[in-house]
Structures are given as C-alpha cells and as structure tokens.
N, C-alpha and C positions, 0 to 999 in steps of 0.2 A: 602175331604174338602179342599178347597183352602183358603189360607190366603192372605190378601193384605199386602202390605209393612207397612201400618199403624198399622195393627193388630199385626204384628210380633214385632215391637218395643214397642208397648204399653204393650204387654204381657210379656216383659222381656226375650223373647227367642232369640233375635237377638245377633249377635256377637258384635255389637257396643254398648259399655257401656259408660256411661258418669260418670266420677268421679267428686266428689264434689270439686269445686274451680278450676278445671283444665281449663275449658273453659272461665271462667271469669278472668279478671285481678285482682289480689289481691293487697292489700296495700303494698307499698314498705317499708320494715322495716329498710333500711339503709339510713343514711343521706349522701347526696352528699357534701363533704367538699371542693371541688375545688373552688366554688364561695366564700366560707368563707375564704379560704386561700388567694385568690386574693384580697379581700377587706382588710384583715388584713395587707397584704404587702403594699398596697397603703397607708393605714393609718400610718404604720410604717415609710414609706418614707416621708410623709408629716410632721410627728412629728420630724423626724431627721433633716429636712431642717429648720423647723420653731423654734426649740428649741434654737439655738444660737441667734436668732434674739430677743428672749424674755428677754435675760439677760441684755441688755443695754437699759435703759430707756431714758436717757438724752444724746443727741449726744455731745461728747467731743472728741477732738483730743489728744489721749494719747501719752505721750513721748515714744520713742523707747529706750529700754535698752537691754543688753545681758542676762538678768535674764531668767531663765527657767520658764516653765509653772507651775502653781500651781495646786494642787489637787482640784477637785470640792468639795465644801462644801454644805451640804444640804440646809441650810437656813441662808445665810448671810444677813446683812443689808448693802446696797450700798449707799454711799454718793458721789454725783457727784459735782465737782467744775468746773464751766464753765470759759471761758477766761475772762469774765467780772466780775467774783467774786461771781456770784450768786450760792447759795447752794441748793442742791436737796437731799431729802431722798427718794429713789426710783424714782418716777416720780413727786412728789409734791415739790414745792419750799418752802424753809424754811429760815427765817431770821437767822442770826448768833446768835442772842440773844436767840432764841427758840431752837437751835440745841440740846443742852445738855438735857433740860427737855423733848423734844420730843423723843430723843433716849432712855431716861430712862423709859418712859412709853411704848415704843415699845418693849424693851428688858428687860424681867424680870431677865435674867441671864447675868451678865456682862462679862462672858467668851464667849458669842456669837460673832462670827467673824464679823468684820466690814471691808468692802472694801471701800477705798477712791480712787475714779477715778477723778484725777485732769487733766484738760486740760494742755497741754504742754506750752501754752502761759499764763496760770494763774500765778499771782504773787506768789512768794515764801512766802511772808508774810501771805497771806490768807491760803495757804496750812499748814504753820507752826501753825497758830492760830487754825485751825480745828483739827490738830493732837494734840495740847496741850489741847484743850477743851475735846477731847475724852479721853485723858490720865487722866486728872484731874477728869473726870466723873466716873472713875473706870473701864473703858473698858481695857481689857488686850490683846485682839487679834485684833490688828489694822494692816491692810495690804494696801500697796500702789499698785494699779493696773497700769501696763504699757504694752505697746506692745513689742513683742520680735523682735529681728533682728536689734538692734541698734548698734552703734559703739563699738568697743572693748575697754577694759579698760586698755590699755597700752601694749598689746602684740605686739611684734616687727613684723610688716607686711613687712618690707623691707629686711628681712633676705634672703640671697640667690640671691638678685638682685644687679646688678652692677650699680654704679652711672655713669651718663654720664660725660665725661670729659668736663671741662669748658674752 
C-alpha cells in the first residue's frame, strides 16, 4: 500500500511535526524603552533651558554686585521695580498703595520669602519705600536680587603693579 505525502502528514506518521506557537509570531512581552528614553531626554533638555526664563517676569536691568548666588527657594513672591517706578508683583502691575494689602492676601505666612528685583536706574526713594512697606507689613524674609560680577568692595587691585613715572 502506497501513501501519498498528504496522507503521511495527515496521519501523524511523518517526521515533521509542528509545535504550537512556533510557526506563528507570538506577542512580544518586552517593552522597547529606547524611544521612551529618547523622548524623556528631549523633554529634560527643554525644561532645563526654559526653566530659567520662567523666573523673571518683568524685564529690569539689575545692578551688579559681588554678592554670591542665593539658594533656590521653592515658592518666593517676586516684587519688581522698574526704572520708571512702577511696581509689579509677579507679572501684574500694582499701585504702591495696594502693595501691602495685596501681599497680605497672597501670603498667609509672613515668613514666606520675598524677592525685590529693582532696576539699577530706579530711584533709591522708591526702593526704600517698598522695603519699609514690606517690613511694616510683618514680612521677615526680604531679599534684594542683583546680578553677580560687579565691582569689588575695596580690595586693592593695584597691588604688585608699578606706577608709571611722571
């Protein structure tokens, strides 16, 4: 009795057996994290570049001093004084008469730090009035913000240099 090739495989007597799931492509059980890491690195770079730009709301030209950089504080209130004397809390302009009541409603805790960013060309009188208003309102942590890299406060820079004869 002769068997055809179809009969041999259908009867199960052939050498070629098919295991379950071997011939088909199964579901991939691992997650490819490479695209996820790529996207996260791009987002990290974007946030690192844009974070310093979000801190300054009102453009002012800060005076330069030799003071060191401050520690970052999680939630300070920023008051900006422009060269023309206008006052800003964050990005919104506030008249001087409304400064103290507006700050008291914003800050329930008077130990919350307040940063005063005054333009270098702003009058000393306005800066002093704002500082006095903050102090009499009960705020205890008042900081003046300046740029670093200003002139030295009296260190002798001519030491070691010879004067030219006259």
